[in-house]
N, C-alpha and C positions, 0 to 999 in steps of 0.2 A: 905088385900088380899095376898094370898101366891104366891110368884114369882115362875114361872116354872123353873124346874131344866134343866140341859143340854140335857136330853133325852126327854124333853117334859112333864115329870111328875113333880109334885110339889117338890120343894127343900125339902130335909129331908124325902122324901118318902122312906120307907124301901125297901131294895133290895129284890129279889125273895127269897133268902135264909132266910132273916129276917122275911118276911111277910108270909111265908108258901106257896107262889105261886109256881106252878109247872113249871114256866118258868125260866130257868137259863140264866142269862145275862152274856155274855162272852167278855173279852178283849183278842184279838189275837195279839201277837207280834212276828214278824219274819221279817228279813231284805230283804227277797225275795218276791216281789209282787206276783209272780206266785204261790209260796207256800201258801201265805195267801189266794189267790183266791180259790185254790183247797180245802184248809181246810175249808174256809168259806162255800163253796158249800156243804161239808159234814155236817157241823154243822147246817146251816140254813135249811137243808132238814129235820131236826128232829123237831117234834112239841113242844118239851120241851126245846129246845136249841135255843138261838139267839145271834149273834155277835153284840154287841152294840158299839164297838170301835176297831180300829186297830192301831198298831204302828210298825215302821220299825227299832227301836233301843230301847235299854233298858231304856234310860233316858225318851224317849217319852212314853214308856209303863207306867212308874211311873206317868207321868203327866196325861195321859189318865185315869189311875186308880183313881187318885185323883178327876178328873172331873166327871167320870161316876159311881164310886163305884160299880164295877161289882161283881157278885157272884163268878166268876171264872176267873182267868188269865191263859192263855195258852202261855208259853214263850219258844222261841227257846233259845239255849245256846249261839251260836256264833253270837252275834249282835254287831254293833258299839256302842261306847260311854260307855254303860254298858252291860255286858253279861246278859243272862237270869238268871244265878245264882246270880249275884250281884243285879239284880232287884228283884229277889225273896227274898233275905235277907231284902231289904228295904221294900218291900211290907209286909212281915211278921211282921216287926216292926211297920209300920205306918198304915196299913190297915189289921189287923189280921182277920177281918171277910171275907176277900177275899181269897178264896182257890186257890191253885196253882197247875198247871200241867206243867211239862217240856215236850216239844215235840222237839225231836232232832234227828240228824243223827248219834250221837255218841253212839255206843254200848260200853260204857266205864265204868268200875267199879268205877274209881275215881270220875267221874262226877256224877254217880248214887248216891254215898254216900254223895257227896257235895250237891246234890239236896235235899236229905232228910234232911241234916243238915241246909239247907237254908229255910226249911219250906214247901217244895213241898209235895203234897199228892200222886203224881204219876209221872211216868217216861215212856213216850211212844216214840217208834221209828218211825220216819217219814216213813220208808220203809213199815210199816204195819199200818199206820194211818187210812187207809180206813177200816181196820178190827177192830182196837182196840180203836180209839179215842173216839167214841161216848160212849162206855161202860165205858171208863176211866173217862169221864166227869160225867156220872151218878153215878159211884161208889164214886168219890170224893165228890159229893154233898150229898151222903148218909153218908158221914163221914168214908168211907172205903178207904184204900190205893189201888192204882192200880200199879202193877209192871209187866213189860214184863217178859217172862220166864227166859231169861238170867240174869235179875236182881234178880229174886228170887233165882236162883242158887248161884249168887254172895253173896247175903245176908246170905244164909244158910252156905256157905263155910266160909265166914268171921266170922260168929257167932261161928262156930265150932273151928276155929283157935284161936279166942279170948278165948273161954272156955278152950281150951287145954293149951294155953301158958300163960293165965292170963294177956294179953296185952290189951292196949287201941288202938283205931285207930291211925295211925301215924299222928302227927301234920302236918299241912301244912307248907311248907317251908317259906311262907311269910304271912303277915297279910292281912285281907280283904282290908284295906286302901292301902297297898302297891300293892295289886293286881289291884285295881282300877287305880292307877297311872301307873303301868306297862302297862296296856291295852291302856291307853290314850297316853302314850309316844310312844308305838309301832304303834299307829295309826297316828303318826306324829304331835301331838299337841305340842305347845310350853309350857314352864313352866307357862307363864302368862295365856294362854288359859286353862290349867289344873286348875290353881288356881281359875280362874273365874268360871269354871264349878263346882268345888267341894267346893267353898266358903272357901278357905284357902289362905295363902300367897304364893307367888312364892318361898320364901325361904324355906317354909315347903315342897313344891314340890321337890325342889332341895335336901333337906335333905332325903326325902323318896327315891329319885332316887339313891342317894349315898348309902343308906342302902341296896337297891336292888342289886346294883352292888357288894357290899361286901358280902351279904348273898349268892348270887347265883354264886359268883366267876366269874363275867363277866366283860368285859373291857369297853364297850361303848354302845351307843344307838343301833347300829346294832345288837350286840349280845343280847341285851334285846329284840329286835324285833324278832329275831330267836327263843328265848326262849318262847316268847308269842305265836308264831305260834305253837311251839312244844307242848305246854300244852293246846292248844285250845282256848286261849283268843281272838285271831284274826285268820282270814282265810288267807292263803297264796295268 
């Protein structure tokens, strides 16, 4: 007899996207409960969309995605433990069948391009979520990208600049792993806590922290925290 899965369906049952069902099962991740409540009201009011799981940080989003296997993950950028961009990278690697939308307050070209690089199919601003989010979900499930107007302008401008100058996108100053550690350091975690979370040794954490200080020309944890706030890894 087949054991029931976490959502009440038999374990191994295909998701909506896999089975051809018209119902899109959504994971919603945002560290503000009021935002999640408002977004859920928008989504659950549609006949073809349903929120099956919520998370208030990036690490929990990954855990909930593994449990529920959603068709679509809607991720905020600025979340504790892992940002939405960090969670998107891991989701793209481990659950490639789950499509990803970024829902954010940041009208920021750098975040927009990082979101695309992390595997997101769309980038929606919270300020116009009531107008754009439902269509963004549907476009993503049709396999179409969804970009807000400012992002389209940024993409065109960037393409024209690259074509004119023959340049690649600028490399990030730090690696993805260093970014993870920077965020966790700035959130006040000890080296042992970071090591436990990332399943690495405390010495490796210390080595990454030393590399961060050298690369970014910073002196101490306080300056690392200020940098993390400045680039949107944590909120002030």
